[in-house]
LUMMAR-50926 format. One record per residue: x, y, z of N, C-alpha, C, CB in turn. Coordinates in steps of 0.05 Angstrom, whole numbers, padded with zeros to 5 digits, always signed. Glycine has a CB too. Layout:
N
XYZXYZXYZXYZ...
***
This chain:
90
+00017-00024+00000+00000+00000+00000+00018+00025+00000-00019+00000+00025+00012+00043-00018+00028+00068-00020+00022+00087+00003+00022+00082-00047+00043+00098+00014+00040+00117+00036+00032+00144+00025+00067+00120+00052+00010+00155+00035+00000+00181+00026+00013+00203+00042-00031+00182+00029+00026+00222+00028+00038+00245+00041+00017+00266+00044+00063+00256+00025+00016+00278+00068-00004+00299+00074+00009+00323+00087-00027+00288+00092-00004+00346+00082+00005+00370+00096-00020+00387+00103+00025+00387+00078-00018+00400+00125-00040+00418+00134-00027+00443+00144-00058+00404+00156-00037+00466+00135-00027+00492+00143-00047+00505+00162-00022+00510+00119-00036+00515+00184-00052+00530+00203-00044+00559+00203-00049+00518+00232-00063+00577+00209-00057+00605+00213-00068+00613+00240-00069+00623+00190-00054+00630+00253-00062+00639+00279-00054+00668+00282-00051+00622+00302-00073+00685+00289-00067+00713+00291-00091+00728+00303-00059+00725+00264-00109+00736+00285-00132+00751+00294-00155+00733+00303-00141+00769+00272-00154+00708+00297-00175+00689+00305-00171+00681+00334-00175+00664+00286-00193+00671+00346-00191+00662+00374-00175+00636+00376-00219+00657+00385-00175+00620+00355-00160+00595+00355-00147+00592+00327-00178+00570+00362-00126+00575+00326-00114+00570+00299-00135+00559+00280-00090+00551+00302-00132+00566+00255-00151+00558+00234-00136+00542+00212-00165+00583+00222-00148+00521+00202-00137+00506+00180-00141+00524+00155-00151+00478+00176-00118+00531+00142-00120+00548+00119-00113+00534+00093-00100+00572+00122-00102+00510+00094-00096+00494+00070-00092+00465+00078-00071+00506+00055-00099+00448+00059-00094+00419+00063-00086+00408+00036-00120+00404+00073-00068+00389+00036-00059+00377+00011-00048+00349+00015-00039+00394-00002-00050+00333-00006-00040+00306-00007-00019+00304-00029-00063+00285-00011+00000+00285-00025+00021+00278-00045+00035+00303-00056+00008+00262-00067+00032+00308-00083+00047+00330-00095+00040+00357-00083+00041+00330-00125+00014+00361-00077+00007+00387-00065+00019+00389-00037-00024+00389-00063+00020+00368-00022+00033+00368+00004+00062+00375+00002+00030+00341+00018+00076+00363-00018+00104+00370-00023+00107+00399-00029+00115+00353-00045+00090+00410-00046+00091+00438-00054+00086+00456-00029+00070+00444-00076+00067+00449-00013+00061+00465+00011+00085+00466+00030+00037+00454+00026+00098+00443+00033+00121+00441+00051+00145+00457+00040+00129+00412+00056+00149+00455+00014+00171+00470+00001+00166+00500+00004+00173+00462-00029+00142+00509-00001+00135+00537+00002+00138+00547+00030+00106+00543-00008+00130+00530+00049+00134+00538+00078+00163+00542+00084+00122+00516+00096+00180+00523+00076+00209+00525+00080+00220+00550+00067+00223+00500+00070+00211+00555+00042+00221+00578+00027+00215+00604+00041+00209+00578-00001+00192+00605+00055+00184+00630+00068+00190+00630+00098+00154+00634+00064+00206+00611+00107+00213+00610+00135+00192+00602+00154+00224+00637+00143+00172+00588+00144+00150+00579+00161+00157+00552+00174+00123+00576+00144+00153+00550+00200+00160+00526+00214+00143+00502+00204+00156+00530+00244+00156+00479+00200+00142+00455+00192+00146+00434+00213+00152+00445+00164+00124+00424+00224+00125+00403+00244+00117+00377+00231+00106+00410+00268+00131+00356+00238+00124+00329+00228+00115+00312+00252+00149+00315+00214+00089+00313+00256+00076+00299+00278+00053+00283+00267+00067+00319+00300+00057+00257+00262+00036+00241+00250+00009+00240+00265+00046+00213+00246+00011+00240+00292-00014+00239+00308-00029+00265+00305-00008+00233+00337-00015+00287+00307-00029+00313+00304-00040+00316+00276-00009+00337+00311-00025+00307+00256-00034+00308+00228-00060+00292+00225-00012+00297+00209-00061+00269+00237-00085+00252+00235-00109+00267+00247-00081+00225+00249-00105+00280+00269-00127+00295+00282-00135+00319+00265-00120+00303+00310-00116+00334+00256-00121+00358+00240-00133+00352+00213-00096+00375+00237-00127+00329+00202-00137+00322+00176-00168+00318+00176-00124+00296+00166-00179+00315+00199-00209+00312+00201-00223+00339+00198-00216+00300+00228-00208+00360+00200-00220+00387+00198-00221+00397+00169-00204+00407+00215-00239+00416+00165-00242+00428+00138-00226+00454+00137-00272+00433+00132-00219+00462+00112-00206+00488+00108-00225+00510+00119-00199+00493+00078-00214+00530+00132-00228+00552+00145-00241+00544+00172-00249+00563+00127-00236+00520+00182-00247+00512+00207-00226+00516+00229-00255+00482+00206-00235+00528+00252-00218+00531+00275-00212+00504+00287-00231+00550+00296-00189+00501+00299-00183+00476+00313-00201+00474+00337-00153+00474+00321-00210+00450+00344-00227+00447+00368-00211+00449+00394-00242+00419+00367-00225+00455+00416-00211+00459+00441-00194+00435+00450-00231+00464+00463-00201+00410+00442-00185+00387+00450-00158+00386+00436-00201+00361+00443-00154+00403+00415-00127+00404+00402-00111+00429+00411-00131+00404+00372-00122+00446+00427-00108+00470+00436-00080+00464+00447-00125+00486+00456-00079+00445+00465-00053+00440+00478-00032+00430+00458-00057+00419+00501-00040+00411+00441-00021+00400+00422-00011+00422+00403-00034+00377+00406-00029+00438+00393-00022+00459+00374-00006+00481+00389-00047+00472+00361-00013+00487+00414+00002+00507+00429+00032+00498+00433-00011+00511+00457+00036+00472+00437+00063+00462+00440+00079+00466+00414+00063+00432+00447+00066+00460+00391+00079+00464+00365+00085+00494+00361+00062+00453+00342+00066+00511+00367+00070+00540+00363+00092+00551+00381+00044+00555+00368+00092+00541+00406+00113+00551+00425+00141+00542+00415+00108+00541+00453+00142+00518+00404+00168+00508+00393+00176+00526+00369+00165+00478+00385+00157+00533+00352+00163+00549+00329+00172+00577+00338+00138+00552+00310+00159+00589+00357+00167+00615+00368+00195+00613+00379+00147+00625+00389+00201+00592+00394+00227+00589+00407+00249+00587+00386+00227+00564+00425+00244+00571+00365+00264+00568+00343+00270+00595+00330+00254+00548+00323+00250+00612+00328+00254+00638+00315+00264+00659+00335+00229+00648+00302+00266+00652+00361+00275+00671+00381+00254+00691+00388+00299+00685+00372+00228+00684+00384+00206+00703+00389+00190+00694+00413+00189+00705+00365+00176+00713+00425+00155+00708+00444+00129+00709+00429+00155+00729+00468+00108+00696+00438+00083+00696+00422+00073+00724+00415+00061+00681+00438+00076+00744+00432+00066+00770+00426+00082+00783+00403+00068+00788+00450+00106+00774+00398+00123+00784+00376+00118+00770+00350+00152+00782+00384+00105+00748+00350+00102+00732+00326+00087+00745+00303+00089+00706+00333+00069+00763+00310+00053+00776+00289+00066+00800+00277+00025+00783+00300+00090+00808+00288+00104+00831+00278+00119+00825+00253+00123+00842+00299
***
């Protein structure tokens, strides 16, 4: 069985919770990941979180049960960039 490559993009800023802004499989997933790297966007490879996020639709906020998992990923991304969350939108 062929392994399906997937990517999900989240945005967080003015919304109350992160929102799924894009989803893609195979070639589109590769393109999304390449574009993220090209623009300095943090890419997390977490199969369990991906499985949970893949159930959501584009433009859907993440549900409260995923807040902690996504917050951990966001805090790691902020740390890697040397930012505090309040500085991330600058």
